[in-house]
C-alpha positions as CSV (number, residue, x, y, z in Angstrom):
1,X,3.0,-11.0,-3.4
2,X,0.1,-8.8,-4.6
3,X,0.5,-5.2,-3.8
4,X,-1.8,-2.1,-4.1
5,X,0.5,0.7,-3.7
6,X,3.4,2.3,-2.0
7,X,5.2,0.9,1.0
8,X,3.3,1.2,4.3
9,X,4.9,3.1,7.2
10,X,3.7,1.5,10.4
11,X,3.5,2.6,14.1
12,X,0.8,2.1,16.7
13,X,-1.3,4.4,14.4
14,X,-1.4,3.9,10.7
15,X,-2.9,5.7,7.7
16,X,-3.7,3.5,4.8
17,X,-4.0,6.3,2.3
18,X,-2.3,4.1,-0.2
19,X,-5.3,1.8,-0.5
20,X,-7.1,2.3,-3.8
21,X,-10.2,0.9,-5.3
22,X,-9.8,-2.4,-7.0
23,X,-10.2,-2.6,-10.8
24,X,-12.3,-5.7,-10.4
25,X,-16.0,-5.4,-9.6
26,X,-19.0,-7.6,-8.7
27,X,-19.8,-10.3,-11.2
28,X,-22.7,-8.6,-12.9
29,X,-26.4,-8.8,-12.1
30,X,-27.2,-9.5,-8.4
31,X,-27.8,-13.1,-7.4
32,X,-31.5,-13.8,-6.9
33,X,-32.6,-11.3,-9.5
34,X,-35.4,-12.3,-11.9
35,X,-34.8,-11.6,-15.6
36,X,-38.0,-11.7,-17.7
37,X,-37.8,-12.1,-21.5
38,X,-41.0,-11.7,-23.6
39,X,-41.5,-12.8,-27.2
40,X,-44.4,-11.4,-29.3
41,X,-46.0,-12.6,-32.5
42,X,-48.3,-10.4,-34.6
43,X,-50.5,-11.6,-37.4
44,X,-53.8,-10.9,-39.2
45,X,-56.7,-13.1,-40.3
46,X,-59.2,-11.7,-42.7
47,X,-57.9,-8.2,-42.1
48,X,-58.2,-8.6,-38.4
49,X,-55.0,-7.9,-36.5
50,X,-53.9,-10.3,-33.7
51,X,-51.1,-10.3,-31.1
52,X,-49.9,-13.0,-28.8
53,X,-46.9,-13.2,-26.5
54,X,-45.2,-15.5,-24.1
55,X,-42.7,-14.8,-21.3
56,X,-40.1,-16.8,-19.5
57,X,-38.3,-15.9,-16.3
58,X,-34.8,-16.9,-15.1
59,X,-33.3,-16.4,-11.7
60,X,-29.6,-15.3,-11.6
61,X,-27.4,-17.7,-9.7
62,X,-24.7,-16.6,-7.3
63,X,-21.0,-16.5,-8.2
64,X,-18.6,-17.1,-5.3
65,X,-15.4,-15.0,-5.8
66,X,-13.1,-12.8,-3.7
67,X,-9.8,-11.0,-3.7
68,X,-7.3,-10.6,-0.9
69,X,-4.5,-8.0,-1.4
70,X,-1.9,-6.8,1.1
71,X,-0.9,-3.1,1.2
72,X,2.8,-4.1,1.5
73,X,5.4,-5.1,4.0
74,X,6.3,-3.3,7.2
75,X,9.7,-2.3,8.7
76,X,9.9,-3.0,12.4
77,X,12.4,-2.9,15.2
78,X,13.0,-5.4,18.0
79,X,10.7,-4.9,21.0
80,X,8.3,-2.8,18.9
81,X,4.6,-3.0,20.0
82,X,1.5,-2.7,17.9
83,X,3.2,-3.3,14.6
84,X,0.6,-3.4,11.8
85,X,0.2,-5.1,8.5
86,X,-3.0,-4.5,6.5
87,X,-5.0,-6.2,3.7
88,X,-7.9,-5.3,1.5
89,X,-10.5,-8.1,1.2
90,X,-13.2,-7.7,-1.5
91,X,-16.2,-9.8,-2.3
92,X,-16.1,-10.1,-6.1
93,X,-19.2,-12.2,-6.2
94,X,-22.7,-11.1,-7.2
95,X,-24.3,-12.0,-3.9
96,X,-23.9,-11.6,-0.2
97,X,-21.3,-14.0,1.2
98,X,-19.9,-14.8,4.6
99,X,-16.2,-15.2,5.0
100,X,-13.9,-16.3,7.8
101,X,-10.4,-15.1,8.4
102,X,-7.3,-17.2,9.3
103,X,-3.7,-16.0,9.7
104,X,-0.5,-18.1,9.8
105,X,3.0,-17.0,10.8
106,X,6.3,-18.2,9.4
107,X,9.9,-16.9,9.1
108,X,12.8,-16.0,11.3
109,X,10.9,-15.0,14.4
110,X,7.4,-15.3,15.8
111,X,5.5,-12.1,16.6
112,X,3.5,-12.1,19.8
113,X,0.0,-10.9,20.9
114,X,-1.3,-11.3,17.4
115,X,-4.7,-9.6,17.1
116,X,-6.9,-9.2,14.1
117,X,-9.2,-6.2,13.4
118,X,-11.4,-5.2,10.5
119,X,-13.5,-2.3,9.2
120,X,-15.3,-1.3,6.0
121,X,-13.0,-0.1,3.3
122,X,-13.1,3.7,2.8
123,X,-11.9,5.1,-0.6
124,X,-10.7,8.2,1.2
125,X,-8.3,6.1,3.4
126,X,-8.5,3.9,6.4
127,X,-6.8,4.8,9.7
128,X,-6.0,2.1,12.3
129,X,-6.5,3.4,15.8
130,X,-7.6,0.3,17.7
131,X,-11.3,1.2,17.6
132,X,-12.0,-1.2,14.8
133,X,-14.0,-4.4,15.2
134,X,-11.8,-7.1,16.7
135,X,-12.2,-10.4,14.9
136,X,-13.1,-13.5,16.8
137,X,-11.3,-16.6,15.4
138,X,-13.8,-18.9,13.6
139,X,-16.5,-16.3,13.2
140,X,-17.8,-15.1,9.9
141,X,-17.9,-11.6,8.4
142,X,-20.8,-10.9,6.1
143,X,-20.0,-9.1,2.8
144,X,-22.6,-7.7,0.5
145,X,-21.8,-8.0,-3.2
146,X,-18.7,-5.9,-4.2
147,X,-18.1,-4.9,-0.6
148,X,-14.5,-4.5,0.7
149,X,-13.1,-4.6,4.2
150,X,-9.7,-3.6,5.5
151,X,-8.2,-6.3,7.7
152,X,-5.4,-5.3,10.2
153,X,-3.1,-7.8,11.8
154,X,-1.5,-6.2,14.9
155,X,1.5,-7.8,16.7
156,X,4.3,-7.2,19.1
157,X,7.9,-7.8,17.9
158,X,10.1,-9.8,20.3
159,X,13.5,-8.7,21.4
160,X,15.4,-11.4,19.6
161,X,15.2,-10.4,15.9
162,X,18.2,-8.8,14.2
163,X,18.6,-6.7,11.1
164,X,17.5,-8.4,7.9
165,X,15.3,-11.0,9.6
166,X,11.6,-11.2,8.7
167,X,8.3,-12.8,9.7
168,X,5.7,-13.6,7.1
169,X,2.0,-13.2,7.9
170,X,-0.4,-15.0,5.5
171,X,-4.1,-13.9,5.6
172,X,-6.4,-16.6,4.3
173,X,-10.1,-15.6,3.7
174,X,-12.5,-18.5,3.2
175,X,-16.1,-18.7,2.0
176,X,-18.5,-20.1,4.6
177,X,-21.0,-21.4,2.0
178,X,-21.5,-25.1,2.5
179,X,-19.3,-27.1,0.2
180,X,-17.2,-24.1,-1.0
181,X,-14.1,-25.0,0.9
182,X,-13.7,-28.3,-1.0
183,X,-14.9,-27.0,-4.4
184,X,-13.0,-26.5,-7.5
185,X,-13.4,-23.6,-10.0
186,X,-16.7,-24.2,-11.9
187,X,-18.3,-26.5,-9.3
188,X,-22.0,-25.9,-8.7
189,X,-23.3,-25.8,-5.1
190,X,-27.0,-26.6,-5.6
191,X,-29.3,-24.3,-3.6
192,X,-26.4,-22.7,-1.6
193,X,-26.5,-19.3,-3.3
194,X,-28.3,-16.1,-2.3
195,X,-32.0,-16.5,-1.9
196,X,-31.7,-20.3,-2.5
197,X,-30.1,-20.0,-5.9
198,X,-27.3,-22.2,-7.0
199,X,-23.8,-21.0,-6.3
200,X,-21.1,-21.3,-8.9
201,X,-17.5,-21.4,-7.5
202,X,-15.2,-19.0,-9.3
203,X,-12.2,-19.3,-7.1
204,X,-10.6,-22.6,-6.0
205,X,-11.9,-23.8,-2.6
206,X,-13.8,-20.5,-2.2
207,X,-10.8,-18.8,-0.7
208,X,-8.0,-16.4,-1.4
209,X,-4.9,-15.3,0.5
210,X,-1.9,-13.0,0.4
211,X,1.3,-12.6,2.3
212,X,2.8,-9.6,4.1
213,X,5.8,-9.4,6.3
214,X,7.4,-7.7,9.3
215,X,11.0,-6.9,8.2
216,X,13.4,-6.1,11.0
217,X,15.2,-2.8,10.3
218,X,17.0,-1.3,13.2
219,X,18.7,1.3,11.0
220,X,17.4,4.8,11.3
221,X,18.3,7.4,8.6
222,X,17.4,11.0,9.2
223,X,17.9,13.9,6.8
224,X,18.0,17.6,7.6
225,X,18.4,20.4,5.0
226,X,19.4,23.9,6.1
227,X,20.9,27.1,4.6
228,X,24.3,27.8,6.2
229,X,24.9,31.1,4.5
230,X,23.8,33.7,1.9
231,X,25.9,36.5,0.5
232,X,25.3,39.2,-2.2
233,X,27.3,42.0,-3.6
234,X,25.4,45.3,-3.8
235,X,27.4,48.2,-5.3
236,X,30.6,46.5,-4.4
237,X,29.5,46.0,-0.8
238,X,29.0,42.5,0.6
239,X,25.5,42.0,2.1
240,X,24.8,38.9,4.2
241,X,21.6,37.2,5.0
242,X,19.4,38.8,2.3
243,X,17.8,36.6,-0.3
244,X,18.0,39.0,-3.3
245,X,18.7,38.3,-7.0
246,X,22.4,37.6,-7.4
247,X,22.8,36.3,-3.8
248,X,24.7,33.1,-3.4
249,X,23.0,30.6,-1.1
250,X,24.9,27.8,0.6
251,X,22.7,24.7,1.1
252,X,23.7,22.1,3.7
253,X,22.2,18.6,3.8
254,X,23.0,16.4,6.8
255,X,22.2,12.7,7.0
256,X,22.5,10.8,10.3
257,X,22.7,7.0,10.4
258,X,22.1,5.1,13.6
259,X,21.5,1.5,14.6
260,X,23.4,-0.3,11.8
261,X,24.5,0.0,8.2
262,X,22.6,1.9,5.5
263,X,23.5,0.4,2.2
264,X,24.1,2.4,-0.9
265,X,23.6,5.7,0.9
266,X,23.4,8.6,-1.6
267,X,22.5,12.3,-1.0
268,X,20.5,13.9,-3.8
269,X,19.4,17.5,-4.3
270,X,17.7,19.3,-7.2
271,X,18.6,22.9,-7.8
272,X,15.5,25.1,-8.0
273,X,14.7,26.4,-11.5
274,X,15.0,30.0,-10.3
275,X,18.5,29.5,-9.2
276,X,21.8,28.7,-10.9
277,X,24.3,26.1,-9.6
278,X,27.7,27.5,-8.8
279,X,30.4,25.4,-10.5
280,X,32.8,23.5,-8.4
281,X,31.0,24.2,-5.2
282,X,30.0,20.7,-4.1
283,X,31.6,19.4,-1.0
284,X,31.0,16.4,1.2
285,X,31.8,15.2,4.7
286,X,32.1,11.5,5.1
287,X,31.7,11.3,8.9
288,X,35.0,13.2,9.4
289,X,33.7,16.6,10.6
290,X,35.4,18.2,7.6
291,X,34.5,18.8,4.0
292,X,36.3,17.7,0.9
293,X,35.7,18.8,-2.7
294,X,33.5,16.7,-5.0
295,X,34.0,16.7,-8.8
296,X,31.4,18.7,-10.8
297,X,30.5,15.4,-12.5
298,X,28.2,15.0,-9.5
299,X,26.0,17.8,-11.0
300,X,23.7,16.9,-13.9
301,X,22.8,20.1,-15.7
302,X,20.1,18.4,-17.8
303,X,18.0,17.6,-14.8
304,X,19.6,20.1,-12.4
305,X,20.4,17.3,-9.9
306,X,23.3,16.9,-7.5
307,X,24.0,13.3,-6.6
308,X,26.7,12.3,-4.1
309,X,27.1,8.6,-3.4
310,X,28.6,7.5,0.0
311,X,28.3,3.7,-0.3
312,X,27.5,1.5,2.6
313,X,27.6,3.6,5.8
314,X,27.4,2.6,9.5
315,X,26.4,4.9,12.3
316,X,27.6,8.4,11.6
317,X,26.9,11.8,10.1
318,X,27.2,12.4,6.3
319,X,27.0,15.9,4.8
320,X,26.8,17.6,1.4
321,X,27.0,21.3,0.8
322,X,26.8,23.4,-2.4
323,X,26.2,26.9,-3.6
324,X,23.5,28.2,-5.9
325,X,22.8,31.8,-7.0
326,X,19.3,33.4,-7.0
327,X,18.5,34.4,-10.6
């Protein structure tokens, strides 16, 4: 699967800030452009200077090429509505081209109410909110050279899927130029390019596709970090609640798992550079409502990181606390 960036977090509204400009660009000079080349000869006869020239024109043919890239897979839950997967479609050819969209579903379950939307790609980020143009099956979208669109496939997840199941969504984008859908790379479509030029096929069958997926993940993991106490000694007197140099702060990290098992659960915290970790202060609560000591090997002084593994954990509350002193 081709990917652009980080994992996409989906709900009924989605921000595609992870989309980035492709490193590929249009195939050079625009189709239909005229390139003129002139040759000149100079000579003299009986001390008389002469110049003659001749020119020849060529018209640039069209290259049919495109790229389809998914932004990544999407975690969903049973009965979720308006789950979204997204793709970036770019015309890499040097001429305007019309493309149709087709999507196919496969996998452990079948999403319902599948609807396709599209809008021009925006380098600043694309946000799906349902106001985009809804695609009509069998129709064509016109791309200018080097133009990109974002295509959203929006579906409802049925009640039947369980954790770990997935549904694959394949977006296939197909050139509508006559003959392209049966052409091989390098084939020439006479007179089918922009402005009546020939079209040279640079991608097999004038199409490209990519796969995304809805992955069922009923597990919810939430994290909350608080300060449960702060104490300092001032002139031999204990002062509580004041963040002053020398004060010892107790940090508490609480992780709550619901809906299933979170595999390889680990709680990690980095001690700020203007604080000093208090040796032998790490404790953990493994869903027992009480703390037990954790060996100081859980603290890496090189990167100032505390890491406490819990393993595979079902529904419950898992906590880590430690102390650090304000420098």
